[in-house]
PyMOL Python script that loads the backbone (N, CA, C, O; Angstrom):
from pymol import cmd

cmd.read_pdbstr("""\
ATOM      1  N   UNK A   1      -1.441  11.196 -20.260  1.00  0.00           N
ATOM      2  CA  UNK A   1      -2.184  10.281 -19.421  1.00  0.00           C
ATOM      3  C   UNK A   1      -2.832  11.086 -18.297  1.00  0.00           C
ATOM      4  O   UNK A   1      -2.238  12.025 -17.768  1.00  0.00           O
ATOM      5  N   UNK A   2      -4.017  10.718 -17.953  1.00  0.00           N
ATOM      6  CA  UNK A   2      -4.703  11.384 -16.851  1.00  0.00           C
ATOM      7  C   UNK A   2      -4.006  11.035 -15.534  1.00  0.00           C
ATOM      8  O   UNK A   2      -3.594   9.897 -15.307  1.00  0.00           O
ATOM      9  N   UNK A   3      -3.889  12.042 -14.683  1.00  0.00           N
ATOM     10  CA  UNK A   3      -3.179  11.876 -13.417  1.00  0.00           C
ATOM     11  C   UNK A   3      -3.793  10.759 -12.577  1.00  0.00           C
ATOM     12  O   UNK A   3      -3.067   9.932 -12.024  1.00  0.00           O
ATOM     13  N   UNK A   4      -5.101  10.726 -12.479  1.00  0.00           N
ATOM     14  CA  UNK A   4      -5.762   9.708 -11.653  1.00  0.00           C
ATOM     15  C   UNK A   4      -5.501   8.298 -12.175  1.00  0.00           C
ATOM     16  O   UNK A   4      -5.377   7.349 -11.401  1.00  0.00           O
ATOM     17  N   UNK A   5      -5.420   8.176 -13.491  1.00  0.00           N
ATOM     18  CA  UNK A   5      -5.137   6.875 -14.099  1.00  0.00           C
ATOM     19  C   UNK A   5      -3.707   6.427 -13.760  1.00  0.00           C
ATOM     20  O   UNK A   5      -3.477   5.264 -13.430  1.00  0.00           O
ATOM     21  N   UNK A   6      -2.763   7.354 -13.843  1.00  0.00           N
ATOM     22  CA  UNK A   6      -1.373   7.049 -13.504  1.00  0.00           C
ATOM     23  C   UNK A   6      -1.251   6.661 -12.033  1.00  0.00           C
ATOM     24  O   UNK A   6      -0.556   5.702 -11.698  1.00  0.00           O
ATOM     25  N   UNK A   7      -1.915   7.395 -11.167  1.00  0.00           N
ATOM     26  CA  UNK A   7      -1.892   7.085  -9.733  1.00  0.00           C
ATOM     27  C   UNK A   7      -2.431   5.683  -9.488  1.00  0.00           C
ATOM     28  O   UNK A   7      -1.852   4.914  -8.721  1.00  0.00           O
ATOM     29  N   UNK A   8      -3.530   5.356 -10.135  1.00  0.00           N
ATOM     30  CA  UNK A   8      -4.128   4.027  -9.967  1.00  0.00           C
ATOM     31  C   UNK A   8      -3.161   2.933 -10.408  1.00  0.00           C
ATOM     32  O   UNK A   8      -3.012   1.920  -9.725  1.00  0.00           O
ATOM     33  N   UNK A   9      -2.506   3.134 -11.545  1.00  0.00           N
ATOM     34  CA  UNK A   9      -1.558   2.134 -12.050  1.00  0.00           C
ATOM     35  C   UNK A   9      -0.365   1.967 -11.103  1.00  0.00           C
ATOM     36  O   UNK A   9       0.055   0.844 -10.823  1.00  0.00           O
ATOM     37  N   UNK A  10       0.168   3.067 -10.621  1.00  0.00           N
ATOM     38  CA  UNK A  10       1.317   2.985  -9.709  1.00  0.00           C
ATOM     39  C   UNK A  10       0.919   2.285  -8.417  1.00  0.00           C
ATOM     40  O   UNK A  10       1.665   1.443  -7.916  1.00  0.00           O
ATOM     41  N   UNK A  11      -0.247   2.620  -7.871  1.00  0.00           N
ATOM     42  CA  UNK A  11      -0.704   1.965  -6.642  1.00  0.00           C
ATOM     43  C   UNK A  11      -0.902   0.467  -6.857  1.00  0.00           C
ATOM     44  O   UNK A  11      -0.482  -0.337  -6.025  1.00  0.00           O
ATOM     45  N   UNK A  12      -1.533   0.087  -7.959  1.00  0.00           N
ATOM     46  CA  UNK A  12      -1.743  -1.339  -8.253  1.00  0.00           C
ATOM     47  C   UNK A  12      -0.422  -2.067  -8.454  1.00  0.00           C
ATOM     48  O   UNK A  12      -0.237  -3.175  -7.950  1.00  0.00           O
ATOM     49  N   UNK A  13       0.498  -1.446  -9.189  1.00  0.00           N
ATOM     50  CA  UNK A  13       1.801  -2.070  -9.428  1.00  0.00           C
ATOM     51  C   UNK A  13       2.579  -2.243  -8.127  1.00  0.00           C
ATOM     52  O   UNK A  13       3.226  -3.269  -7.920  1.00  0.00           O
ATOM     53  N   UNK A  14       2.517  -1.247  -7.256  1.00  0.00           N
ATOM     54  CA  UNK A  14       3.224  -1.326  -5.973  1.00  0.00           C
ATOM     55  C   UNK A  14       2.673  -2.462  -5.123  1.00  0.00           C
ATOM     56  O   UNK A  14       3.435  -3.207  -4.507  1.00  0.00           O
ATOM     57  N   UNK A  15       1.364  -2.594  -5.089  1.00  0.00           N
ATOM     58  CA  UNK A  15       0.748  -3.672  -4.308  1.00  0.00           C
ATOM     59  C   UNK A  15       1.087  -5.041  -4.890  1.00  0.00           C
ATOM     60  O   UNK A  15       1.357  -5.987  -4.150  1.00  0.00           O
ATOM     61  N   UNK A  16       1.070  -5.143  -6.212  1.00  0.00           N
ATOM     62  CA  UNK A  16       1.422  -6.405  -6.864  1.00  0.00           C
ATOM     63  C   UNK A  16       2.867  -6.770  -6.574  1.00  0.00           C
ATOM     64  O   UNK A  16       3.167  -7.915  -6.238  1.00  0.00           O
ATOM     65  N   UNK A  17       3.759  -5.803  -6.701  1.00  0.00           N
ATOM     66  CA  UNK A  17       5.177  -6.047  -6.432  1.00  0.00           C
ATOM     67  C   UNK A  17       5.390  -6.471  -4.981  1.00  0.00           C
ATOM     68  O   UNK A  17       6.134  -7.411  -4.702  1.00  0.00           O
ATOM     69  N   UNK A  18       4.738  -5.779  -4.073  1.00  0.00           N
ATOM     70  CA  UNK A  18       4.900  -6.095  -2.652  1.00  0.00           C
ATOM     71  C   UNK A  18       4.395  -7.506  -2.341  1.00  0.00           C
ATOM     72  O   UNK A  18       5.052  -8.257  -1.620  1.00  0.00           O
ATOM     73  N   UNK A  19       3.246  -7.860  -2.876  1.00  0.00           N
ATOM     74  CA  UNK A  19       2.695  -9.199  -2.646  1.00  0.00           C
ATOM     75  C   UNK A  19       3.591 -10.273  -3.243  1.00  0.00           C
ATOM     76  O   UNK A  19       3.893 -11.273  -2.590  1.00  0.00           O
ATOM     77  N   UNK A  20       4.015 -10.065  -4.483  1.00  0.00           N
ATOM     78  CA  UNK A  20       4.859 -11.056  -5.153  1.00  0.00           C
ATOM     79  C   UNK A  20       6.190 -11.212  -4.431  1.00  0.00           C
ATOM     80  O   UNK A  20       6.654 -12.332  -4.219  1.00  0.00           O
ATOM     81  N   UNK A  21       6.801 -10.108  -4.058  1.00  0.00           N
ATOM     82  CA  UNK A  21       8.091 -10.168  -3.372  1.00  0.00           C
ATOM     83  C   UNK A  21       7.958 -10.903  -2.050  1.00  0.00           C
ATOM     84  O   UNK A  21       8.811 -11.722  -1.709  1.00  0.00           O
ATOM     85  N   UNK A  22       6.909 -10.622  -1.310  1.00  0.00           N
ATOM     86  CA  UNK A  22       6.691 -11.299  -0.031  1.00  0.00           C
ATOM     87  C   UNK A  22       6.555 -12.798  -0.233  1.00  0.00           C
ATOM     88  O   UNK A  22       7.168 -13.580   0.493  1.00  0.00           O
ATOM     89  N   UNK A  23       5.766 -13.201  -1.201  1.00  0.00           N
ATOM     90  CA  UNK A  23       5.561 -14.631  -1.469  1.00  0.00           C
ATOM     91  C   UNK A  23       6.867 -15.290  -1.881  1.00  0.00           C
ATOM     92  O   UNK A  23       7.223 -16.344  -1.356  1.00  0.00           O
ATOM     93  N   UNK A  24       7.590 -14.673  -2.826  1.00  0.00           N
ATOM     94  CA  UNK A  24       8.847 -15.258  -3.297  1.00  0.00           C
ATOM     95  C   UNK A  24       9.868 -15.363  -2.169  1.00  0.00           C
ATOM     96  O   UNK A  24      10.570 -16.368  -2.056  1.00  0.00           O
ATOM     97  N   UNK A  25       9.952 -14.337  -1.341  1.00  0.00           N
ATOM     98  CA  UNK A  25      10.925 -14.369  -0.247  1.00  0.00           C
ATOM     99  C   UNK A  25      10.569 -15.429   0.786  1.00  0.00           C
ATOM    100  O   UNK A  25      11.459 -16.086   1.327  1.00  0.00           O
ATOM    101  N   UNK A  26       9.292 -15.605   1.064  1.00  0.00           N
ATOM    102  CA  UNK A  26       8.881 -16.654   2.001  1.00  0.00           C
ATOM    103  C   UNK A  26       9.221 -18.035   1.456  1.00  0.00           C
ATOM    104  O   UNK A  26       9.687 -18.900   2.197  1.00  0.00           O
ATOM    105  N   UNK A  27       8.989 -18.241   0.171  1.00  0.00           N
ATOM    106  CA  UNK A  27       9.329 -19.524  -0.449  1.00  0.00           C
ATOM    107  C   UNK A  27      10.837 -19.756  -0.437  1.00  0.00           C
ATOM    108  O   UNK A  27      11.299 -20.855  -0.131  1.00  0.00           O
ATOM    109  N   UNK A  28      11.591 -18.728  -0.767  1.00  0.00           N
ATOM    110  CA  UNK A  28      13.046 -18.849  -0.774  1.00  0.00           C
ATOM    111  C   UNK A  28      13.575 -19.136   0.625  1.00  0.00           C
ATOM    112  O   UNK A  28      14.465 -19.968   0.799  1.00  0.00           O
ATOM    113  N   UNK A  29      13.034 -18.455   1.610  1.00  0.00           N
ATOM    114  CA  UNK A  29      13.447 -18.674   2.996  1.00  0.00           C
ATOM    115  C   UNK A  29      13.120 -20.098   3.433  1.00  0.00           C
ATOM    116  O   UNK A  29      13.962 -20.768   4.031  1.00  0.00           O
ATOM    117  N   UNK A  30      11.921 -20.562   3.146  1.00  0.00           N
ATOM    118  CA  UNK A  30      11.526 -21.926   3.517  1.00  0.00           C
ATOM    119  C   UNK A  30      12.397 -22.954   2.801  1.00  0.00           C
ATOM    120  O   UNK A  30      12.811 -23.948   3.398  1.00  0.00           O
ATOM    121  N   UNK A  31      12.672 -22.713   1.526  1.00  0.00           N
ATOM    122  CA  UNK A  31      13.494 -23.632   0.741  1.00  0.00           C
ATOM    123  C   UNK A  31      14.898 -23.756   1.329  1.00  0.00           C
ATOM    124  O   UNK A  31      15.410 -24.865   1.487  1.00  0.00           O
ATOM    125  N   UNK A  32      15.517 -22.630   1.651  1.00  0.00           N
ATOM    126  CA  UNK A  32      16.886 -22.682   2.166  1.00  0.00           C
ATOM    127  C   UNK A  32      16.945 -23.338   3.537  1.00  0.00           C
ATOM    128  O   UNK A  32      17.951 -23.963   3.874  1.00  0.00           O
ATOM    129  N   UNK A  33      15.899 -23.211   4.325  1.00  0.00           N
ATOM    130  CA  UNK A  33      15.901 -23.852   5.641  1.00  0.00           C
ATOM    131  C   UNK A  33      15.665 -25.358   5.545  1.00  0.00           C
ATOM    132  O   UNK A  33      16.100 -26.105   6.421  1.00  0.00           O
ATOM    133  N   UNK A  34      14.983 -25.813   4.496  1.00  0.00           N
ATOM    134  CA  UNK A  34      14.732 -27.247   4.327  1.00  0.00           C
ATOM    135  C   UNK A  34      15.915 -27.983   3.703  1.00  0.00           C
ATOM    136  O   UNK A  34      16.030 -29.204   3.813  1.00  0.00           O
ATOM    137  N   UNK A  35      16.778 -27.236   3.058  1.00  0.00           N
ATOM    138  CA  UNK A  35      17.930 -27.861   2.412  1.00  0.00           C
ATOM    139  C   UNK A  35      18.870 -28.463   3.448  1.00  0.00           C
ATOM    140  O   UNK A  35      19.020 -27.954   4.559  1.00  0.00           O
ATOM    141  N   UNK A  36      19.480 -29.534   3.056  1.00  0.00           N
ATOM    142  CA  UNK A  36      20.527 -30.107   3.890  1.00  0.00           C
ATOM    143  C   UNK A  36      21.836 -29.456   3.449  1.00  0.00           C
ATOM    144  O   UNK A  36      22.751 -30.126   2.969  1.00  0.00           O
ATOM    145  N   UNK A  37      21.904 -28.148   3.622  1.00  0.00           N
ATOM    146  CA  UNK A  37      23.047 -27.368   3.153  1.00  0.00           C
ATOM    147  C   UNK A  37      23.886 -26.914   4.338  1.00  0.00           C
ATOM    148  O   UNK A  37      23.470 -26.988   5.494  1.00  0.00           O
ATOM    149  N   UNK A  38      25.057 -26.451   4.012  1.00  0.00           N
ATOM    150  CA  UNK A  38      25.970 -25.980   5.054  1.00  0.00           C
ATOM    151  C   UNK A  38      25.414 -24.720   5.712  1.00  0.00           C
ATOM    152  O   UNK A  38      24.584 -24.011   5.142  1.00  0.00           O
ATOM    153  N   UNK A  39      25.885 -24.468   6.902  1.00  0.00           N
ATOM    154  CA  UNK A  39      25.476 -23.253   7.616  1.00  0.00           C
ATOM    155  C   UNK A  39      25.930 -22.018   6.847  1.00  0.00           C
ATOM    156  O   UNK A  39      25.244 -20.996   6.842  1.00  0.00           O
ATOM    157  N   UNK A  40      27.082 -22.113   6.202  1.00  0.00           N
ATOM    158  CA  UNK A  40      27.579 -20.988   5.412  1.00  0.00           C
ATOM    159  C   UNK A  40      26.605 -20.651   4.279  1.00  0.00           C
ATOM    160  O   UNK A  40      26.313 -19.481   4.031  1.00  0.00           O
ATOM    161  N   UNK A  41      26.107 -21.681   3.599  1.00  0.00           N
ATOM    162  CA  UNK A  41      25.135 -21.462   2.522  1.00  0.00           C
ATOM    163  C   UNK A  41      23.872 -20.808   3.075  1.00  0.00           C
ATOM    164  O   UNK A  41      23.332 -19.880   2.473  1.00  0.00           O
ATOM    165  N   UNK A  42      23.408 -21.291   4.211  1.00  0.00           N
ATOM    166  CA  UNK A  42      22.197 -20.725   4.816  1.00  0.00           C
ATOM    167  C   UNK A  42      22.418 -19.272   5.228  1.00  0.00           C
ATOM    168  O   UNK A  42      21.525 -18.440   5.066  1.00  0.00           O
ATOM    169  N   UNK A  43      23.608 -18.961   5.765  1.00  0.00           N
ATOM    170  CA  UNK A  43      23.912 -17.582   6.159  1.00  0.00           C
ATOM    171  C   UNK A  43      23.965 -16.671   4.938  1.00  0.00           C
ATOM    172  O   UNK A  43      23.437 -15.559   4.964  1.00  0.00           O
ATOM    173  N   UNK A  44      24.603 -17.145   3.869  1.00  0.00           N
ATOM    174  CA  UNK A  44      24.677 -16.348   2.641  1.00  0.00           C
ATOM    175  C   UNK A  44      23.286 -16.155   2.036  1.00  0.00           C
ATOM    176  O   UNK A  44      22.971 -15.079   1.528  1.00  0.00           O
ATOM    177  N   UNK A  45      22.467 -17.187   2.090  1.00  0.00           N
ATOM    178  CA  UNK A  45      21.086 -17.079   1.590  1.00  0.00           C
ATOM    179  C   UNK A  45      20.306 -16.056   2.403  1.00  0.00           C
ATOM    180  O   UNK A  45      19.548 -15.263   1.845  1.00  0.00           O
ATOM    181  N   UNK A  46      20.490 -16.072   3.716  1.00  0.00           N
ATOM    182  CA  UNK A  46      19.806 -15.110   4.582  1.00  0.00           C
ATOM    183  C   UNK A  46      20.244 -13.684   4.252  1.00  0.00           C
ATOM    184  O   UNK A  46      19.424 -12.766   4.265  1.00  0.00           O
ATOM    185  N   UNK A  47      21.533 -13.492   3.955  1.00  0.00           N
ATOM    186  CA  UNK A  47      22.019 -12.161   3.570  1.00  0.00           C
ATOM    187  C   UNK A  47      21.333 -11.685   2.293  1.00  0.00           C
ATOM    188  O   UNK A  47      20.921 -10.530   2.188  1.00  0.00           O
ATOM    189  N   UNK A  48      21.220 -12.584   1.336  1.00  0.00           N
ATOM    190  CA  UNK A  48      20.576 -12.230   0.066  1.00  0.00           C
ATOM    191  C   UNK A  48      19.108 -11.891   0.286  1.00  0.00           C
ATOM    192  O   UNK A  48      18.603 -10.909  -0.258  1.00  0.00           O
ATOM    193  N   UNK A  49      18.428 -12.702   1.082  1.00  0.00           N
ATOM    194  CA  UNK A  49      17.015 -12.454   1.374  1.00  0.00           C
ATOM    195  C   UNK A  49      16.850 -11.099   2.054  1.00  0.00           C
ATOM    196  O   UNK A  49      15.962 -10.327   1.691  1.00  0.00           O
ATOM    197  N   UNK A  50      17.692 -10.809   3.031  1.00  0.00           N
ATOM    198  CA  UNK A  50      17.605  -9.523   3.727  1.00  0.00           C
ATOM    199  C   UNK A  50      17.904  -8.356   2.788  1.00  0.00           C
ATOM    200  O   UNK A  50      17.294  -7.293   2.903  1.00  0.00           O
ATOM    201  N   UNK A  51      18.833  -8.550   1.868  1.00  0.00           N
ATOM    202  CA  UNK A  51      19.141  -7.517   0.877  1.00  0.00           C
ATOM    203  C   UNK A  51      17.916  -7.255  -0.011  1.00  0.00           C
ATOM    204  O   UNK A  51      17.592  -6.105  -0.305  1.00  0.00           O
ATOM    205  N   UNK A  52      17.249  -8.318  -0.431  1.00  0.00           N
ATOM    206  CA  UNK A  52      16.046  -8.170  -1.259  1.00  0.00           C
ATOM    207  C   UNK A  52      14.924  -7.474  -0.493  1.00  0.00           C
ATOM    208  O   UNK A  52      14.203  -6.648  -1.054  1.00  0.00           O
ATOM    209  N   UNK A  53      14.780  -7.806   0.775  1.00  0.00           N
ATOM    210  CA  UNK A  53      13.755  -7.163   1.607  1.00  0.00           C
ATOM    211  C   UNK A  53      14.039  -5.669   1.720  1.00  0.00           C
ATOM    212  O   UNK A  53      13.130  -4.849   1.584  1.00  0.00           O
ATOM    213  N   UNK A  54      15.298  -5.315   1.968  1.00  0.00           N
ATOM    214  CA  UNK A  54      15.673  -3.906   2.074  1.00  0.00           C
ATOM    215  C   UNK A  54      15.417  -3.176   0.754  1.00  0.00           C
ATOM    216  O   UNK A  54      14.907  -2.056   0.745  1.00  0.00           O
ATOM    217  N   UNK A  55      15.775  -3.818  -0.356  1.00  0.00           N
ATOM    218  CA  UNK A  55      15.526  -3.215  -1.664  1.00  0.00           C
ATOM    219  C   UNK A  55      14.048  -2.992  -1.911  1.00  0.00           C
ATOM    220  O   UNK A  55      13.652  -1.969  -2.470  1.00  0.00           O
ATOM    221  N   UNK A  56      13.233  -3.944  -1.497  1.00  0.00           N
ATOM    222  CA  UNK A  56      11.787  -3.814  -1.665  1.00  0.00           C
ATOM    223  C   UNK A  56      11.247  -2.655  -0.823  1.00  0.00           C
ATOM    224  O   UNK A  56      10.403  -1.888  -1.287  1.00  0.00           O
ATOM    225  N   UNK A  57      11.731  -2.529   0.407  1.00  0.00           N
ATOM    226  CA  UNK A  57      11.285  -1.426   1.273  1.00  0.00           C
ATOM    227  C   UNK A  57      11.693  -0.078   0.690  1.00  0.00           C
ATOM    228  O   UNK A  57      10.925   0.884   0.728  1.00  0.00           O
ATOM    229  N   UNK A  58      12.911  -0.019   0.148  1.00  0.00           N
ATOM    230  CA  UNK A  58      13.394   1.220  -0.463  1.00  0.00           C
ATOM    231  C   UNK A  58      12.540   1.589  -1.668  1.00  0.00           C
ATOM    232  O   UNK A  58      12.147   2.746  -1.822  1.00  0.00           O
ATOM    233  N   UNK A  59      12.251   0.615  -2.522  1.00  0.00           N
ATOM    234  CA  UNK A  59      11.434   0.872  -3.711  1.00  0.00           C
ATOM    235  C   UNK A  59      10.019   1.281  -3.317  1.00  0.00           C
ATOM    236  O   UNK A  59       9.423   2.149  -3.954  1.00  0.00           O
ATOM    237  N   UNK A  60       9.485   0.663  -2.279  1.00  0.00           N
ATOM    238  CA  UNK A  60       8.146   1.024  -1.797  1.00  0.00           C
ATOM    239  C   UNK A  60       8.123   2.494  -1.373  1.00  0.00           C
ATOM    240  O   UNK A  60       7.174   3.216  -1.681  1.00  0.00           O
ATOM    241  N   UNK A  61       9.168   2.935  -0.667  1.00  0.00           N
ATOM    242  CA  UNK A  61       9.250   4.327  -0.210  1.00  0.00           C
ATOM    243  C   UNK A  61       9.324   5.277  -1.407  1.00  0.00           C
ATOM    244  O   UNK A  61       8.680   6.326  -1.408  1.00  0.00           O
ATOM    245  N   UNK A  62      10.105   4.913  -2.420  1.00  0.00           N
ATOM    246  CA  UNK A  62      10.210   5.733  -3.629  1.00  0.00           C
ATOM    247  C   UNK A  62       8.836   5.870  -4.286  1.00  0.00           C
ATOM    248  O   UNK A  62       8.440   6.964  -4.689  1.00  0.00           O
ATOM    249  N   UNK A  63       8.116   4.758  -4.391  1.00  0.00           N
ATOM    250  CA  UNK A  63       6.774   4.784  -4.994  1.00  0.00           C
ATOM    251  C   UNK A  63       5.815   5.632  -4.170  1.00  0.00           C
ATOM    252  O   UNK A  63       5.030   6.400  -4.727  1.00  0.00           O
ATOM    253  N   UNK A  64       5.872   5.501  -2.856  1.00  0.00           N
ATOM    254  CA  UNK A  64       4.987   6.292  -1.994  1.00  0.00           C
ATOM    255  C   UNK A  64       5.286   7.780  -2.124  1.00  0.00           C
ATOM    256  O   UNK A  64       4.366   8.597  -2.167  1.00  0.00           O
ATOM    257  N   UNK A  65       6.576   8.140  -2.188  1.00  0.00           N
ATOM    258  CA  UNK A  65       6.947   9.548  -2.364  1.00  0.00           C
ATOM    259  C   UNK A  65       6.466  10.076  -3.712  1.00  0.00           C
ATOM    260  O   UNK A  65       5.969  11.199  -3.804  1.00  0.00           O
ATOM    261  N   UNK A  66       6.616   9.264  -4.753  1.00  0.00           N
ATOM    262  CA  UNK A  66       6.164   9.662  -6.083  1.00  0.00           C
ATOM    263  C   UNK A  66       4.645   9.842  -6.096  1.00  0.00           C
ATOM    264  O   UNK A  66       4.135  10.791  -6.691  1.00  0.00           O
ATOM    265  N   UNK A  67       3.930   8.936  -5.444  1.00  0.00           N
ATOM    266  CA  UNK A  67       2.471   9.055  -5.379  1.00  0.00           C
ATOM    267  C   UNK A  67       2.053  10.325  -4.649  1.00  0.00           C
ATOM    268  O   UNK A  67       1.116  11.004  -5.069  1.00  0.00           O
ATOM    269  N   UNK A  68       2.740  10.647  -3.567  1.00  0.00           N
ATOM    270  CA  UNK A  68       2.413  11.861  -2.816  1.00  0.00           C
ATOM    271  C   UNK A  68       2.609  13.097  -3.694  1.00  0.00           C
ATOM    272  O   UNK A  68       1.777  14.004  -3.688  1.00  0.00           O
ATOM    273  N   UNK A  69       3.707  13.130  -4.446  1.00  0.00           N
ATOM    274  CA  UNK A  69       3.953  14.267  -5.342  1.00  0.00           C
ATOM    275  C   UNK A  69       2.884  14.351  -6.428  1.00  0.00           C
ATOM    276  O   UNK A  69       2.390  15.434  -6.743  1.00  0.00           O
ATOM    277  N   UNK A  70       2.535  13.207  -6.990  1.00  0.00           N
ATOM    278  CA  UNK A  70       1.502  13.197  -8.035  1.00  0.00           C
ATOM    279  C   UNK A  70       0.163  13.685  -7.501  1.00  0.00           C
ATOM    280  O   UNK A  70      -0.530  14.466  -8.152  1.00  0.00           O
ATOM    281  N   UNK A  71      -0.191  13.220  -6.317  1.00  0.00           N
ATOM    282  CA  UNK A  71      -1.487  13.597  -5.742  1.00  0.00           C
ATOM    283  C   UNK A  71      -1.553  15.089  -5.446  1.00  0.00           C
ATOM    284  O   UNK A  71      -2.628  15.686  -5.500  1.00  0.00           O
ATOM    285  N   UNK A  72      -0.412  15.694  -5.133  1.00  0.00           N
ATOM    286  CA  UNK A  72      -0.378  17.127  -4.841  1.00  0.00           C
ATOM    287  C   UNK A  72      -0.156  17.984  -6.082  1.00  0.00           C
ATOM    288  O   UNK A  72      -0.240  19.210  -6.009  1.00  0.00           O
ATOM    289  N   UNK A  73       0.122  17.362  -7.203  1.00  0.00           N
ATOM    290  CA  UNK A  73       0.340  18.092  -8.450  1.00  0.00           C
ATOM    291  C   UNK A  73      -1.012  18.588  -8.966  1.00  0.00           C
ATOM    292  O   UNK A  73      -1.951  17.803  -9.092  1.00  0.00           O
ATOM    293  N   UNK A  74      -1.116  19.874  -9.263  1.00  0.00           N
ATOM    294  CA  UNK A  74      -2.411  20.422  -9.691  1.00  0.00           C
ATOM    295  C   UNK A  74      -2.833  20.005 -11.106  1.00  0.00           C
ATOM    296  O   UNK A  74      -3.998  20.155 -11.473  1.00  0.00           O
ATOM    297  N   UNK A  75      -1.895  19.484 -11.893  1.00  0.00           N
ATOM    298  CA  UNK A  75      -2.236  19.109 -13.274  1.00  0.00           C
ATOM    299  C   UNK A  75      -3.161  17.894 -13.295  1.00  0.00           C
ATOM    300  O   UNK A  75      -3.078  17.019 -12.433  1.00  0.00           O
ATOM    301  N   UNK A  76      -4.030  17.856 -14.280  1.00  0.00           N
ATOM    302  CA  UNK A  76      -4.920  16.709 -14.453  1.00  0.00           C
ATOM    303  C   UNK A  76      -4.338  15.714 -15.445  1.00  0.00           C
ATOM    304  O   UNK A  76      -4.712  14.541 -15.448  1.00  0.00           O
ATOM    305  N   UNK A  77      -3.424  16.183 -16.287  1.00  0.00           N
ATOM    306  CA  UNK A  77      -2.729  15.340 -17.271  1.00  0.00           C
ATOM    307  C   UNK A  77      -1.248  15.350 -16.923  1.00  0.00           C
ATOM    308  O   UNK A  77      -0.678  16.390 -16.595  1.00  0.00           O
ATOM    309  N   UNK A  78      -0.646  14.191 -16.999  1.00  0.00           N
ATOM    310  CA  UNK A  78       0.789  14.084 -16.686  1.00  0.00           C
ATOM    311  C   UNK A  78       1.514  13.602 -17.931  1.00  0.00           C
ATOM    312  O   UNK A  78       2.734  13.437 -17.909  1.00  0.00           O
TER     313      UNK A  78
END
""", "prot")
cmd.dss("prot")
cmd.show_as("cartoon", "prot")
cmd.util.cbc("prot")
cmd.orient("prot")
């Protein structure tokens, strides 16, 4: 695969993942706050949401590091 093509795919996938995760987390957060649920349920939901946010940030960093390495790689084919 051509390096530039791979870079483009990774960048597009990262943006799609980030957008989708943000939307899903906002919906999940709004849903849990509208529920007539116990405070314990809301606290546990918040923990899960925060865990997902942290995982997304970690994955974003991994993708950014991989992109930086690819961009600095002298090969045209990967």
